[in-house]
C-alpha positions, 0 to 999 in steps of 0.5 A: 484895441485891447490885447488881453495878456497872460505871460506869467510863467506859473499860469495854468490852462485854467488861467488861459481859458478864463482869459479867453472867456473874457476876451470874447465877452458879451460886450465885445471882442478884444483884438488879440490874446497874448500868451506864452508859446506853450499856451498858444494851442489852448488859446486857439482851440478855446477861441476858435469855438466862438470867433472866426473870420475877420472878426476873430480874436487873434493869437499873439505870442512872445519871442526874445522875451523878456531880456531882449538879447542880441542872439539873432538865431535864438530870436528867430527860433523863438519866432518860428516856434510860435508860428509852428504852434499857431501864433498870428502875431509875434511880440519880439523884444528889441535888443535894447541893451545893445543900443544902450552900449552904442550898437545900432546894427544889432537891433535892426539886423535882429528885427529884419531876421525875425521879419523874414521868419514871420512874413505871414504874421503881424510883428510887434517890436517891444522897445522897452522904452522905460529902460532906454529912458532918453527920448533920442534913444527911444526914437532911434530904437523905433527908427531901427525897428521900423527899418527892420520891418516892424508892423508895430512898435511897443513900449514895454514888456511889463517885466521891468519897473519902468513901463509906458509914459505919455512922453515915450508914446509921443516919441513913438507916434512922432517917429511913426509919423515921420517914417511915412510907413504904415506902422502901429503903436502898442502901449503896455507896462503900467497901463491898468486904468481907464483914465490912463488909457483915455490919456493915451487915446487922446494923445494918439488922436492928437498926433495921428488923427482920429481915423488912424486910432483903431485896432489895426494901428493902436493897441493896449496890452493890459489884462487889468485894463480889460478887467476894469473895462468889463466891470465898467460896462457891467456897471453901466448896463446895470444902471440902465436896467434899473432906470428902465425898470424903476421901482415904484414905492408905495406912498 
């Protein structure tokens, strides 16, 4: 359920390749790798060597990022550029500033235009829930994004001081449930520990039911979480190896 993410402006090709190696680890493959548009080709080339078919690691990239402005033409061009470069999934920042100012029409129109420009891609709409703050505003942003054609609603860009919270994710899940549409939820922004991830998984299971909670409908965006997960698996494997081959001390 992990989207391995590297969106630092100063990231290098070596950084992207290192992320791709972790994304296709012996322990399993992540759902997607999310990189800036200029690194889409690098990531795709690296991952196509090792992954293919339905089980391949998908390539995600960003649009209208990170500010979430209201310029529809700008957002659409971002989407088209990412697709031209080979993106499978688009992470679009919702114009949350406009919603805070009472402008609801701008958000739905921007999402709808980007949906039209990305018919063959998964469209994940980042609501910046930590900045919206109020549950009513979070719910309304999610409703407008879903009405505009979002495949996923996502908590945060990870570029602000306010990231995901269980309260915000609960609002997103309930809004998805009430919509009756086949929409997923992505949790990102300050989720770097396994215990945090488990809390969100339990919340999703409780609200949506365990069959719903799978990579096609529930994701985490956190490279730190990927690192910790791989370390935990490696540690568990080492422990099992030691138990399988005990050291017998001489008496």
